[in-house]
Predicted model as a PDB file, atoms N, CA, C, CB and O in Angstrom, pLDDT in the B-factor column:
MODEL        1                                                                  
ATOM      1  N   MET A   1     -92.827 116.635  47.415  1.00 81.00           N  
ATOM      2  CA  MET A   1     -92.296 117.084  45.979  1.00 81.00           C  
ATOM      3  C   MET A   1     -93.427 117.135  45.115  1.00 81.00           C  
ATOM      4  CB  MET A   1     -91.199 116.097  45.320  1.00 81.00           C  
ATOM      5  O   MET A   1     -94.267 116.238  45.042  1.00 81.00           O  
ATOM      6  N   LEU A   2     -93.441 118.286  44.403  1.00 89.00           N  
ATOM      7  CA  LEU A   2     -94.328 118.486  43.320  1.00 89.00           C  
ATOM      8  C   LEU A   2     -93.417 118.882  41.853  1.00 89.00           C  
ATOM      9  CB  LEU A   2     -95.403 119.718  43.809  1.00 89.00           C  
ATOM     10  O   LEU A   2     -92.493 119.674  41.672  1.00 89.00           O  
ATOM     11  N   LEU A   3     -94.120 117.970  40.956  1.00 90.00           N  
ATOM     12  CA  LEU A   3     -93.456 118.144  39.656  1.00 90.00           C  
ATOM     13  C   LEU A   3     -94.124 119.253  38.646  1.00 90.00           C  
ATOM     14  CB  LEU A   3     -93.455 116.747  38.968  1.00 90.00           C  
ATOM     15  O   LEU A   3     -95.346 119.148  38.541  1.00 90.00           O  
ATOM     16  N   PHE A   4     -93.606 120.125  38.013  1.00 93.00           N  
ATOM     17  CA  PHE A   4     -94.299 121.007  37.435  1.00 93.00           C  
ATOM     18  C   PHE A   4     -93.682 121.062  35.633  1.00 93.00           C  
ATOM     19  CB  PHE A   4     -94.119 122.414  38.421  1.00 93.00           C  
ATOM     20  O   PHE A   4     -92.590 120.560  35.366  1.00 93.00           O  
ATOM     21  N   ARG A   5     -94.359 121.584  34.778  1.00 92.00           N  
ATOM     22  CA  ARG A   5     -93.730 121.808  33.619  1.00 92.00           C  
ATOM     23  C   ARG A   5     -92.992 122.736  33.115  1.00 92.00           C  
ATOM     24  CB  ARG A   5     -94.333 121.747  32.988  1.00 92.00           C  
ATOM     25  O   ARG A   5     -92.470 122.672  32.002  1.00 92.00           O  
ATOM     26  N   SER A   6     -92.879 123.822  34.032  1.00 92.00           N  
ATOM     27  CA  SER A   6     -92.089 125.191  33.847  1.00 92.00           C  
ATOM     28  C   SER A   6     -92.285 126.088  35.097  1.00 92.00           C  
ATOM     29  CB  SER A   6     -92.630 126.038  32.497  1.00 92.00           C  
ATOM     30  O   SER A   6     -93.154 126.184  35.963  1.00 92.00           O  
ATOM     31  N   GLU A   7     -91.166 126.675  34.838  1.00 92.00           N  
ATOM     32  CA  GLU A   7     -91.053 127.965  36.085  1.00 92.00           C  
ATOM     33  C   GLU A   7     -92.380 128.606  36.106  1.00 92.00           C  
ATOM     34  CB  GLU A   7     -89.820 129.318  35.743  1.00 92.00           C  
ATOM     35  O   GLU A   7     -92.941 128.762  37.190  1.00 92.00           O  
ATOM     36  N   ASP A   8     -92.915 128.977  35.048  1.00 95.00           N  
ATOM     37  CA  ASP A   8     -94.012 129.611  34.761  1.00 95.00           C  
ATOM     38  C   ASP A   8     -95.353 129.010  35.551  1.00 95.00           C  
ATOM     39  CB  ASP A   8     -94.102 129.567  33.290  1.00 95.00           C  
ATOM     40  O   ASP A   8     -96.278 129.655  36.044  1.00 95.00           O  
ATOM     41  N   HIS A   9     -95.189 127.793  35.517  1.00 95.00           N  
ATOM     42  CA  HIS A   9     -96.536 126.909  36.004  1.00 95.00           C  
ATOM     43  C   HIS A   9     -96.252 127.072  37.425  1.00 95.00           C  
ATOM     44  CB  HIS A   9     -96.675 125.124  35.494  1.00 95.00           C  
ATOM     45  O   HIS A   9     -97.152 127.475  38.161  1.00 95.00           O  
ATOM     46  N   VAL A  10     -94.983 126.774  37.933  1.00 95.00           N  
ATOM     47  CA  VAL A  10     -94.700 126.746  39.244  1.00 95.00           C  
ATOM     48  C   VAL A  10     -95.348 128.117  39.973  1.00 95.00           C  
ATOM     49  CB  VAL A  10     -93.130 126.603  39.378  1.00 95.00           C  
ATOM     50  O   VAL A  10     -96.001 128.095  41.016  1.00 95.00           O  
ATOM     51  N   ASP A  11     -95.020 129.307  39.192  1.00 96.00           N  
ATOM     52  CA  ASP A  11     -95.581 130.557  39.875  1.00 96.00           C  
ATOM     53  C   ASP A  11     -96.834 130.648  39.726  1.00 96.00           C  
ATOM     54  CB  ASP A  11     -95.078 131.765  39.460  1.00 96.00           C  
ATOM     55  O   ASP A  11     -97.423 131.022  40.741  1.00 96.00           O  
ATOM     56  N   ARG A  12     -97.521 130.425  38.749  1.00 97.00           N  
ATOM     57  CA  ARG A  12     -98.969 130.155  38.816  1.00 97.00           C  
ATOM     58  C   ARG A  12     -99.467 129.414  39.869  1.00 97.00           C  
ATOM     59  CB  ARG A  12     -99.387 129.532  37.738  1.00 97.00           C  
ATOM     60  O   ARG A  12    -100.409 129.916  40.482  1.00 97.00           O  
ATOM     61  N   TRP A  13     -99.050 128.327  40.226  1.00 97.00           N  
ATOM     62  CA  TRP A  13     -99.275 127.339  41.174  1.00 97.00           C  
ATOM     63  C   TRP A  13     -99.533 128.193  42.360  1.00 97.00           C  
ATOM     64  CB  TRP A  13     -98.109 126.302  41.331  1.00 97.00           C  
ATOM     65  O   TRP A  13    -100.625 128.520  42.825  1.00 97.00           O  
ATOM     66  N   CYS A  14     -98.178 128.539  42.826  1.00 96.00           N  
ATOM     67  CA  CYS A  14     -98.157 129.370  43.910  1.00 96.00           C  
ATOM     68  C   CYS A  14     -99.452 130.736  44.195  1.00 96.00           C  
ATOM     69  CB  CYS A  14     -96.720 129.926  43.727  1.00 96.00           C  
ATOM     70  O   CYS A  14    -100.261 130.879  45.111  1.00 96.00           O  
ATOM     71  N   VAL A  15     -99.220 131.424  43.175  1.00 97.00           N  
ATOM     72  CA  VAL A  15    -100.304 132.585  42.994  1.00 97.00           C  
ATOM     73  C   VAL A  15    -101.723 132.149  43.582  1.00 97.00           C  
ATOM     74  CB  VAL A  15    -100.506 132.958  41.338  1.00 97.00           C  
ATOM     75  O   VAL A  15    -102.449 132.731  44.387  1.00 97.00           O  
ATOM     76  N   ASP A  16    -101.902 130.734  42.807  1.00 97.00           N  
ATOM     77  CA  ASP A  16    -103.399 130.246  42.737  1.00 97.00           C  
ATOM     78  C   ASP A  16    -103.660 129.936  44.172  1.00 97.00           C  
ATOM     79  CB  ASP A  16    -103.687 128.876  41.725  1.00 97.00           C  
ATOM     80  O   ASP A  16    -104.818 129.986  44.585  1.00 97.00           O  
ATOM     81  N   ARG A  17    -102.480 129.555  45.119  1.00 97.00           N  
ATOM     82  CA  ARG A  17    -102.640 128.600  46.368  1.00 97.00           C  
ATOM     83  C   ARG A  17    -102.341 130.119  47.504  1.00 97.00           C  
ATOM     84  CB  ARG A  17    -101.154 126.912  46.438  1.00 97.00           C  
ATOM     85  O   ARG A  17    -102.686 129.954  48.674  1.00 97.00           O  
ATOM     86  N   ASN A  18    -101.810 131.317  47.177  1.00 97.00           N  
ATOM     87  CA  ASN A  18    -101.612 132.106  47.784  1.00 97.00           C  
ATOM     88  C   ASN A  18    -100.122 131.554  48.776  1.00 97.00           C  
ATOM     89  CB  ASN A  18    -102.957 132.439  48.342  1.00 97.00           C  
ATOM     90  O   ASN A  18     -99.922 131.725  49.979  1.00 97.00           O  
ATOM     91  N   LEU A  19     -99.394 130.980  47.924  1.00 95.00           N  
ATOM     92  CA  LEU A  19     -98.156 130.492  49.034  1.00 95.00           C  
ATOM     93  C   LEU A  19     -96.888 131.336  48.294  1.00 95.00           C  
ATOM     94  CB  LEU A  19     -97.802 128.405  49.095  1.00 95.00           C  
ATOM     95  O   LEU A  19     -96.945 131.786  47.150  1.00 95.00           O  
ATOM     96  N   PRO A  20     -95.797 131.442  49.157  1.00 93.00           N  
ATOM     97  CA  PRO A  20     -94.235 131.680  48.662  1.00 93.00           C  
ATOM     98  C   PRO A  20     -93.824 130.482  47.688  1.00 93.00           C  
ATOM     99  CB  PRO A  20     -93.090 131.694  50.056  1.00 93.00           C  
ATOM    100  O   PRO A  20     -94.217 129.316  47.728  1.00 93.00           O  
ATOM    101  N   ARG A  21     -92.999 131.035  46.873  1.00 90.00           N  
ATOM    102  CA  ARG A  21     -92.162 130.107  46.122  1.00 90.00           C  
ATOM    103  C   ARG A  21     -91.165 129.744  47.130  1.00 90.00           C  
ATOM    104  CB  ARG A  21     -91.523 130.705  44.789  1.00 90.00           C  
ATOM    105  O   ARG A  21     -90.481 130.446  47.874  1.00 90.00           O  
ATOM    106  N   GLY A  22     -91.269 128.171  46.937  1.00 87.00           N  
ATOM    107  CA  GLY A  22     -90.049 127.733  47.382  1.00 87.00           C  
ATOM    108  C   GLY A  22     -88.683 127.263  46.391  1.00 87.00           C  
ATOM    109  O   GLY A  22     -88.595 127.658  45.229  1.00 87.00           O  
ATOM    110  N   ALA A  23     -87.798 126.498  46.936  1.00 89.00           N  
ATOM    111  CA  ALA A  23     -86.711 126.131  46.017  1.00 89.00           C  
ATOM    112  C   ALA A  23     -87.352 125.020  45.163  1.00 89.00           C  
ATOM    113  CB  ALA A  23     -85.335 125.639  46.798  1.00 89.00           C  
ATOM    114  O   ALA A  23     -88.248 124.218  45.424  1.00 89.00           O  
ATOM    115  N   VAL A  24     -86.584 125.233  44.024  1.00 91.00           N  
ATOM    116  CA  VAL A  24     -87.254 124.652  42.592  1.00 91.00           C  
ATOM    117  C   VAL A  24     -86.340 124.051  42.048  1.00 91.00           C  
ATOM    118  CB  VAL A  24     -87.813 125.623  41.529  1.00 91.00           C  
ATOM    119  O   VAL A  24     -85.465 124.697  41.470  1.00 91.00           O  
ATOM    120  N   LEU A  25     -86.302 122.574  42.093  1.00 91.00           N  
ATOM    121  CA  LEU A  25     -84.949 121.679  41.332  1.00 91.00           C  
ATOM    122  C   LEU A  25     -85.197 121.318  39.957  1.00 91.00           C  
ATOM    123  CB  LEU A  25     -84.603 120.171  42.057  1.00 91.00           C  
ATOM    124  O   LEU A  25     -86.357 121.399  39.553  1.00 91.00           O  
ATOM    125  N   THR A  26     -84.334 120.954  39.219  1.00 90.00           N  
ATOM    126  CA  THR A  26     -84.316 120.121  37.985  1.00 90.00           C  
ATOM    127  C   THR A  26     -84.726 118.746  38.180  1.00 90.00           C  
ATOM    128  CB  THR A  26     -83.000 120.100  37.391  1.00 90.00           C  
ATOM    129  O   THR A  26     -84.461 118.278  39.287  1.00 90.00           O  
ATOM    130  N   ILE A  27     -85.363 117.934  37.278  1.00 90.00           N  
ATOM    131  CA  ILE A  27     -85.216 116.661  37.563  1.00 90.00           C  
ATOM    132  C   ILE A  27     -83.996 116.174  37.913  1.00 90.00           C  
ATOM    133  CB  ILE A  27     -85.615 116.029  36.672  1.00 90.00           C  
ATOM    134  O   ILE A  27     -83.893 115.528  38.955  1.00 90.00           O  
ATOM    135  N   ASP A  28     -82.963 116.392  37.150  1.00 92.00           N  
ATOM    136  CA  ASP A  28     -81.670 116.281  36.927  1.00 92.00           C  
ATOM    137  C   ASP A  28     -81.134 116.554  38.763  1.00 92.00           C  
ATOM    138  CB  ASP A  28     -81.142 117.523  35.567  1.00 92.00           C  
ATOM    139  O   ASP A  28     -80.682 115.708  39.535  1.00 92.00           O  
ATOM    140  N   GLN A  29     -81.333 117.660  38.953  1.00 92.00           N  
ATOM    141  CA  GLN A  29     -80.851 118.196  40.377  1.00 92.00           C  
ATOM    142  C   GLN A  29     -81.430 117.349  41.355  1.00 92.00           C  
ATOM    143  CB  GLN A  29     -81.272 119.715  40.713  1.00 92.00           C  
ATOM    144  O   GLN A  29     -80.756 116.939  42.300  1.00 92.00           O  
ATOM    145  N   GLY A  30     -82.700 117.035  41.197  1.00 93.00           N  
ATOM    146  CA  GLY A  30     -83.462 116.326  42.615  1.00 93.00           C  
ATOM    147  C   GLY A  30     -82.886 114.705  42.476  1.00 93.00           C  
ATOM    148  O   GLY A  30     -82.834 114.034  43.507  1.00 93.00           O  
ATOM    149  N   TRP A  31     -82.503 114.172  41.313  1.00 94.00           N  
ATOM    150  CA  TRP A  31     -81.946 112.902  41.197  1.00 94.00           C  
ATOM    151  C   TRP A  31     -80.904 112.560  41.941  1.00 94.00           C  
ATOM    152  CB  TRP A  31     -81.618 112.678  40.068  1.00 94.00           C  
ATOM    153  O   TRP A  31     -80.769 111.588  42.685  1.00 94.00           O  
ATOM    154  N   LYS A  32     -79.717 113.975  41.532  1.00 95.00           N  
ATOM    155  CA  LYS A  32     -78.371 113.846  42.342  1.00 95.00           C  
ATOM    156  C   LYS A  32     -78.532 113.948  43.852  1.00 95.00           C  
ATOM    157  CB  LYS A  32     -77.357 114.977  41.917  1.00 95.00           C  
ATOM    158  O   LYS A  32     -77.849 113.385  44.708  1.00 95.00           O  
ATOM    159  N   LEU A  33     -79.599 114.801  44.026  1.00 94.00           N  
ATOM    160  CA  LEU A  33     -79.492 114.935  45.726  1.00 94.00           C  
ATOM    161  C   LEU A  33     -79.923 113.774  46.100  1.00 94.00           C  
ATOM    162  CB  LEU A  33     -80.378 116.088  46.527  1.00 94.00           C  
ATOM    163  O   LEU A  33     -79.390 113.175  47.034  1.00 94.00           O  
ATOM    164  N   ALA A  34     -81.007 113.263  45.387  1.00 94.00           N  
ATOM    165  CA  ALA A  34     -81.494 111.754  45.946  1.00 94.00           C  
ATOM    166  C   ALA A  34     -80.338 110.929  46.066  1.00 94.00           C  
ATOM    167  CB  ALA A  34     -82.560 110.932  44.947  1.00 94.00           C  
ATOM    168  O   ALA A  34     -80.092 110.732  47.256  1.00 94.00           O  
ATOM    169  N   ARG A  35     -79.663 110.462  45.423  1.00 95.00           N  
ATOM    170  CA  ARG A  35     -78.669 109.968  45.220  1.00 95.00           C  
ATOM    171  C   ARG A  35     -77.499 110.217  46.254  1.00 95.00           C  
ATOM    172  CB  ARG A  35     -78.469 110.291  44.064  1.00 95.00           C  
ATOM    173  O   ARG A  35     -76.962 109.196  46.683  1.00 95.00           O  
ATOM    174  N   ALA A  36     -77.159 111.101  46.588  1.00 93.00           N  
ATOM    175  CA  ALA A  36     -76.133 111.901  47.346  1.00 93.00           C  
ATOM    176  C   ALA A  36     -76.667 111.690  48.854  1.00 93.00           C  
ATOM    177  CB  ALA A  36     -76.057 113.607  46.839  1.00 93.00           C  
ATOM    178  O   ALA A  36     -75.819 111.380  49.692  1.00 93.00           O  
ATOM    179  N   TRP A  37     -77.843 111.818  49.212  1.00 92.00           N  
ATOM    180  CA  TRP A  37     -78.389 112.100  50.235  1.00 92.00           C  
ATOM    181  C   TRP A  37     -78.732 110.671  50.811  1.00 92.00           C  
ATOM    182  CB  TRP A  37     -79.462 113.054  49.994  1.00 92.00           C  
ATOM    183  O   TRP A  37     -78.678 110.483  52.027  1.00 92.00           O  
ATOM    184  N   TYR A  38     -79.091 109.643  49.919  1.00 92.00           N  
ATOM    185  CA  TYR A  38     -79.621 108.292  50.408  1.00 92.00           C  
ATOM    186  C   TYR A  38     -78.582 107.081  50.014  1.00 92.00           C  
ATOM    187  CB  TYR A  38     -81.140 108.006  49.707  1.00 92.00           C  
ATOM    188  O   TYR A  38     -78.781 105.904  50.315  1.00 92.00           O  
ATOM    189  N   SER A  39     -77.671 107.467  49.437  1.00 89.00           N  
ATOM    190  CA  SER A  39     -76.667 106.362  49.111  1.00 89.00           C  
ATOM    191  C   SER A  39     -76.276 105.451  49.891  1.00 89.00           C  
ATOM    192  CB  SER A  39     -75.632 106.758  48.785  1.00 89.00           C  
ATOM    193  O   SER A  39     -76.062 104.267  49.628  1.00 89.00           O  
ATOM    194  N   ASP A  40     -76.150 106.158  51.146  1.00 87.00           N  
ATOM    195  CA  ASP A  40     -75.672 104.894  52.280  1.00 87.00           C  
ATOM    196  C   ASP A  40     -76.502 104.450  53.152  1.00 87.00           C  
ATOM    197  CB  ASP A  40     -74.603 105.207  53.186  1.00 87.00           C  
ATOM    198  O   ASP A  40     -76.130 103.626  53.988  1.00 87.00           O  
ATOM    199  N   ARG A  41     -78.018 105.008  53.106  1.00 86.00           N  
ATOM    200  CA  ARG A  41     -78.985 104.538  54.188  1.00 86.00           C  
ATOM    201  C   ARG A  41     -79.559 103.423  54.343  1.00 86.00           C  
ATOM    202  CB  ARG A  41     -79.883 105.149  54.248  1.00 86.00           C  
ATOM    203  O   ARG A  41     -80.611 103.418  54.982  1.00 86.00           O  
ATOM    204  N   LEU A  42     -78.969 102.026  53.740  1.00 87.00           N  
ATOM    205  CA  LEU A  42     -79.025 100.907  53.881  1.00 87.00           C  
ATOM    206  C   LEU A  42     -77.911 100.056  54.474  1.00 87.00           C  
ATOM    207  CB  LEU A  42     -79.343 100.621  52.886  1.00 87.00           C  
ATOM    208  O   LEU A  42     -77.952  98.833  54.609  1.00 87.00           O  
ATOM    209  N   ASP A  43     -76.922 100.856  54.804  1.00 89.00           N  
ATOM    210  CA  ASP A  43     -75.665 100.423  55.487  1.00 89.00           C  
ATOM    211  C   ASP A  43     -75.938 100.220  56.947  1.00 89.00           C  
ATOM    212  CB  ASP A  43     -74.515 101.465  55.304  1.00 89.00           C  
ATOM    213  O   ASP A  43     -76.222 101.273  57.517  1.00 89.00           O  
ATOM    214  N   PRO A  44     -75.931  99.194  57.676  1.00 89.00           N  
ATOM    215  CA  PRO A  44     -75.998  99.303  59.005  1.00 89.00           C  
ATOM    216  C   PRO A  44     -75.074 100.378  59.852  1.00 89.00           C  
ATOM    217  CB  PRO A  44     -75.756  98.034  59.403  1.00 89.00           C  
ATOM    218  O   PRO A  44     -75.479 100.871  60.905  1.00 89.00           O  
ATOM    219  N   ASP A  45     -74.168 100.596  59.446  1.00 88.00           N  
ATOM    220  CA  ASP A  45     -73.219 101.937  60.201  1.00 88.00           C  
ATOM    221  C   ASP A  45     -73.749 103.385  59.646  1.00 88.00           C  
ATOM    222  CB  ASP A  45     -71.323 101.842  59.715  1.00 88.00           C  
ATOM    223  O   ASP A  45     -73.167 104.418  59.978  1.00 88.00           O  
ATOM    224  N   SER A  46     -74.733 103.394  58.897  1.00 85.00           N  
ATOM    225  CA  SER A  46     -75.457 104.702  58.156  1.00 85.00           C  
ATOM    226  C   SER A  46     -75.473 105.396  59.552  1.00 85.00           C  
ATOM    227  CB  SER A  46     -77.222 104.473  57.262  1.00 85.00           C  
ATOM    228  O   SER A  46     -75.774 104.826  60.600  1.00 85.00           O  
ATOM    229  N   ARG A  47     -75.042 106.943  59.403  1.00 86.00           N  
ATOM    230  CA  ARG A  47     -75.590 107.759  60.270  1.00 86.00           C  
ATOM    231  C   ARG A  47     -76.298 109.249  59.735  1.00 86.00           C  
ATOM    232  CB  ARG A  47     -74.510 107.946  61.191  1.00 86.00           C  
ATOM    233  O   ARG A  47     -76.533 109.476  58.548  1.00 86.00           O  
ATOM    234  N   GLY A  48     -76.508 109.955  60.561  1.00 85.00           N  
ATOM    235  CA  GLY A  48     -76.712 111.215  60.064  1.00 85.00           C  
ATOM    236  C   GLY A  48     -75.780 112.096  59.279  1.00 85.00           C  
ATOM    237  O   GLY A  48     -74.588 111.801  59.193  1.00 85.00           O  
ATOM    238  N   ARG A  49     -76.190 112.979  58.806  1.00 88.00           N  
ATOM    239  CA  ARG A  49     -74.942 113.852  58.029  1.00 88.00           C  
ATOM    240  C   ARG A  49     -74.588 114.944  58.771  1.00 88.00           C  
ATOM    241  CB  ARG A  49     -75.297 114.459  56.572  1.00 88.00           C  
ATOM    242  O   ARG A  49     -75.525 115.534  59.311  1.00 88.00           O  
ATOM    243  N   THR A  50     -73.309 115.438  58.970  1.00 89.00           N  
ATOM    244  CA  THR A  50     -72.880 116.444  59.470  1.00 89.00           C  
ATOM    245  C   THR A  50     -73.144 118.012  59.068  1.00 89.00           C  
ATOM    246  CB  THR A  50     -71.800 116.145  59.425  1.00 89.00           C  
ATOM    247  O   THR A  50     -73.111 118.005  57.838  1.00 89.00           O  
ATOM    248  N   ALA A  51     -73.339 119.074  59.419  1.00 88.00           N  
ATOM    249  CA  ALA A  51     -73.415 119.976  58.629  1.00 88.00           C  
ATOM    250  C   ALA A  51     -72.415 120.464  57.618  1.00 88.00           C  
ATOM    251  CB  ALA A  51     -73.693 120.730  59.274  1.00 88.00           C  
ATOM    252  O   ALA A  51     -72.645 121.289  56.734  1.00 88.00           O  
ATOM    253  N   LYS A  52     -71.174 119.801  57.878  1.00 91.00           N  
ATOM    254  CA  LYS A  52     -70.128 120.159  56.644  1.00 91.00           C  
ATOM    255  C   LYS A  52     -70.644 119.170  55.704  1.00 91.00           C  
ATOM    256  CB  LYS A  52     -68.347 119.952  56.946  1.00 91.00           C  
ATOM    257  O   LYS A  52     -70.616 119.525  54.525  1.00 91.00           O  
ATOM    258  N   GLU A  53     -71.107 118.018  55.954  1.00 91.00           N  
ATOM    259  CA  GLU A  53     -71.297 117.298  54.797  1.00 91.00           C  
ATOM    260  C   GLU A  53     -72.423 117.771  54.005  1.00 91.00           C  
ATOM    261  CB  GLU A  53     -71.448 115.963  55.093  1.00 91.00           C  
ATOM    262  O   GLU A  53     -72.568 117.793  52.782  1.00 91.00           O  
ATOM    263  N   ILE A  54     -73.165 118.132  54.918  1.00 91.00           N  
ATOM    264  CA  ILE A  54     -74.484 118.710  53.908  1.00 91.00           C  
ATOM    265  C   ILE A  54     -74.446 119.770  53.509  1.00 91.00           C  
ATOM    266  CB  ILE A  54     -75.744 118.793  54.378  1.00 91.00           C  
ATOM    267  O   ILE A  54     -75.423 120.170  52.876  1.00 91.00           O  
ATOM    268  N   GLU A  55     -73.203 120.731  53.737  1.00 91.00           N  
ATOM    269  CA  GLU A  55     -73.065 122.068  52.992  1.00 91.00           C  
ATOM    270  C   GLU A  55     -72.252 121.383  51.906  1.00 91.00           C  
ATOM    271  CB  GLU A  55     -72.282 123.463  53.845  1.00 91.00           C  
ATOM    272  O   GLU A  55     -72.501 121.950  50.842  1.00 91.00           O  
ATOM    273  N   VAL A  56     -71.360 120.370  51.736  1.00 92.00           N  
ATOM    274  CA  VAL A  56     -70.944 119.979  50.516  1.00 92.00           C  
ATOM    275  C   VAL A  56     -71.397 119.289  49.386  1.00 92.00           C  
ATOM    276  CB  VAL A  56     -70.229 119.535  50.705  1.00 92.00           C  
ATOM    277  O   VAL A  56     -70.954 119.211  48.240  1.00 92.00           O  
ATOM    278  N   ILE A  57     -72.433 118.774  49.981  1.00 93.00           N  
ATOM    279  CA  ILE A  57     -73.522 118.165  49.009  1.00 93.00           C  
ATOM    280  C   ILE A  57     -74.307 119.488  48.168  1.00 93.00           C  
ATOM    281  CB  ILE A  57     -74.763 117.194  50.030  1.00 93.00           C  
ATOM    282  O   ILE A  57     -74.434 119.558  46.946  1.00 93.00           O  
ATOM    283  N   PHE A  58     -74.695 120.307  48.987  1.00 93.00           N  
ATOM    284  CA  PHE A  58     -75.452 121.201  48.526  1.00 93.00           C  
ATOM    285  C   PHE A  58     -74.650 122.185  47.369  1.00 93.00           C  
ATOM    286  CB  PHE A  58     -75.975 121.903  49.742  1.00 93.00           C  
ATOM    287  O   PHE A  58     -75.096 122.691  46.339  1.00 93.00           O  
ATOM    288  N   ALA A  59     -73.395 122.238  47.923  1.00 93.00           N  
ATOM    289  CA  ALA A  59     -72.531 123.185  47.251  1.00 93.00           C  
ATOM    290  C   ALA A  59     -72.194 122.264  46.068  1.00 93.00           C  
ATOM    291  CB  ALA A  59     -71.208 123.756  48.158  1.00 93.00           C  
ATOM    292  O   ALA A  59     -72.566 122.829  45.039  1.00 93.00           O  
ATOM    293  N   ASP A  60     -71.633 121.058  45.803  1.00 93.00           N  
ATOM    294  CA  ASP A  60     -71.683 120.473  44.653  1.00 93.00           C  
ATOM    295  C   ASP A  60     -73.016 120.362  43.534  1.00 93.00           C  
ATOM    296  CB  ASP A  60     -71.300 119.339  45.057  1.00 93.00           C  
ATOM    297  O   ASP A  60     -72.938 120.192  42.317  1.00 93.00           O  
ATOM    298  N   LEU A  61     -73.929 120.478  44.156  1.00 93.00           N  
ATOM    299  CA  LEU A  61     -75.342 120.415  43.430  1.00 93.00           C  
ATOM    300  C   LEU A  61     -75.520 121.958  42.882  1.00 93.00           C  
ATOM    301  CB  LEU A  61     -76.722 119.922  44.590  1.00 93.00           C  
ATOM    302  O   LEU A  61     -76.115 122.217  41.836  1.00 93.00           O  
ATOM    303  N   ARG A  62     -75.023 122.770  43.588  1.00 92.00           N  
ATOM    304  CA  ARG A  62     -75.106 124.281  43.289  1.00 92.00           C  
ATOM    305  C   ARG A  62     -76.477 124.517  43.857  1.00 92.00           C  
ATOM    306  CB  ARG A  62     -74.954 124.745  41.616  1.00 92.00           C  
ATOM    307  O   ARG A  62     -77.198 125.199  43.129  1.00 92.00           O  
ATOM    308  N   LEU A  63     -77.025 124.093  45.035  1.00 92.00           N  
ATOM    309  CA  LEU A  63     -78.078 124.466  45.519  1.00 92.00           C  
ATOM    310  C   LEU A  63     -77.813 125.652  46.509  1.00 92.00           C  
ATOM    311  CB  LEU A  63     -78.701 123.354  46.044  1.00 92.00           C  
ATOM    312  O   LEU A  63     -77.128 125.415  47.504  1.00 92.00           O  
ATOM    313  N   THR A  64     -78.235 126.725  46.333  1.00 88.00           N  
ATOM    314  CA  THR A  64     -77.683 127.794  46.931  1.00 88.00           C  
ATOM    315  C   THR A  64     -79.074 128.918  47.337  1.00 88.00           C  
ATOM    316  CB  THR A  64     -76.480 128.409  45.824  1.00 88.00           C  
ATOM    317  O   THR A  64     -80.189 128.737  46.848  1.00 88.00           O  
ATOM    318  N   GLY A  65     -78.808 129.898  48.159  1.00 87.00           N  
ATOM    319  CA  GLY A  65     -80.223 130.779  48.752  1.00 87.00           C  
ATOM    320  C   GLY A  65     -80.594 130.280  50.037  1.00 87.00           C  
ATOM    321  O   GLY A  65     -80.177 129.380  50.765  1.00 87.00           O  
ATOM    322  N   PRO A  66     -81.769 131.383  50.117  1.00 87.00           N  
ATOM    323  CA  PRO A  66     -82.346 130.999  51.573  1.00 87.00           C  
ATOM    324  C   PRO A  66     -82.809 129.654  51.997  1.00 87.00           C  
ATOM    325  CB  PRO A  66     -83.469 131.758  51.822  1.00 87.00           C  
ATOM    326  O   PRO A  66     -82.600 129.070  53.061  1.00 87.00           O  
ATOM    327  N   TYR A  67     -83.508 129.264  50.911  1.00 86.00           N  
ATOM    328  CA  TYR A  67     -83.808 127.939  51.389  1.00 86.00           C  
ATOM    329  C   TYR A  67     -83.126 126.892  51.606  1.00 86.00           C  
ATOM    330  CB  TYR A  67     -84.472 127.524  50.834  1.00 86.00           C  
ATOM    331  O   TYR A  67     -83.591 126.162  52.481  1.00 86.00           O  
ATOM    332  N   TRP A  68     -82.105 126.532  51.074  1.00 88.00           N  
ATOM    333  CA  TRP A  68     -80.841 125.739  51.341  1.00 88.00           C  
ATOM    334  C   TRP A  68     -80.287 126.175  52.236  1.00 88.00           C  
ATOM    335  CB  TRP A  68     -79.940 125.625  50.432  1.00 88.00           C  
ATOM    336  O   TRP A  68     -80.008 125.272  53.024  1.00 88.00           O  
ATOM    337  N   GLU A  69     -79.835 127.476  52.680  1.00 86.00           N  
ATOM    338  CA  GLU A  69     -79.246 127.843  53.857  1.00 86.00           C  
ATOM    339  C   GLU A  69     -79.739 127.328  54.941  1.00 86.00           C  
ATOM    340  CB  GLU A  69     -79.230 129.041  54.010  1.00 86.00           C  
ATOM    341  O   GLU A  69     -79.049 126.689  55.735  1.00 86.00           O  
ATOM    342  N   ALA A  70     -81.445 127.634  55.142  1.00 83.00           N  
ATOM    343  CA  ALA A  70     -82.152 127.315  56.236  1.00 83.00           C  
ATOM    344  C   ALA A  70     -82.240 125.784  56.735  1.00 83.00           C  
ATOM    345  CB  ALA A  70     -83.389 127.811  55.973  1.00 83.00           C  
ATOM    346  O   ALA A  70     -82.604 125.416  57.852  1.00 83.00           O  
ATOM    347  N   ALA A  71     -81.780 124.883  55.540  1.00 79.00           N  
ATOM    348  CA  ALA A  71     -82.253 123.685  55.620  1.00 79.00           C  
ATOM    349  C   ALA A  71     -80.700 122.958  56.144  1.00 79.00           C  
ATOM    350  CB  ALA A  71     -83.029 123.181  54.099  1.00 79.00           C  
ATOM    351  O   ALA A  71     -80.572 121.774  56.455  1.00 79.00           O  
ATOM    352  N   ARG A  72     -79.723 123.880  56.144  1.00 74.00           N  
ATOM    353  CA  ARG A  72     -78.341 123.257  57.168  1.00 74.00           C  
ATOM    354  C   ARG A  72     -78.749 123.184  58.483  1.00 74.00           C  
ATOM    355  CB  ARG A  72     -76.901 124.244  57.245  1.00 74.00           C  
ATOM    356  O   ARG A  72     -79.674 123.881  58.898  1.00 74.00           O  
ATOM    357  N   PRO A  73     -78.088 122.333  59.240  1.00 72.00           N  
ATOM    358  CA  PRO A  73     -77.990 122.221  60.789  1.00 72.00           C  
ATOM    359  C   PRO A  73     -77.428 123.133  61.208  1.00 72.00           C  
ATOM    360  CB  PRO A  73     -77.389 121.181  61.355  1.00 72.00           C  
ATOM    361  O   PRO A  73     -77.241 123.240  62.420  1.00 72.00           O  
TER     362      PRO A  73                                                      
ENDMDL                                                                          
END                                                                             
């Protein structure tokens, strides 16, 4: 995860390194994603997420687009 000051900063960083721009989250979205994703990881019965569970997490956080579609199993 990389933190940037602004959308423009993201764009400049990508151009400087000749890299395509990937998914960009706000700090709030990142925090909510981490909470949803790791909330039960210390539970001994924790298991991986199903495709439907992943879809619901992404939809709840409004994470859409090619990056998030490719991240689904």
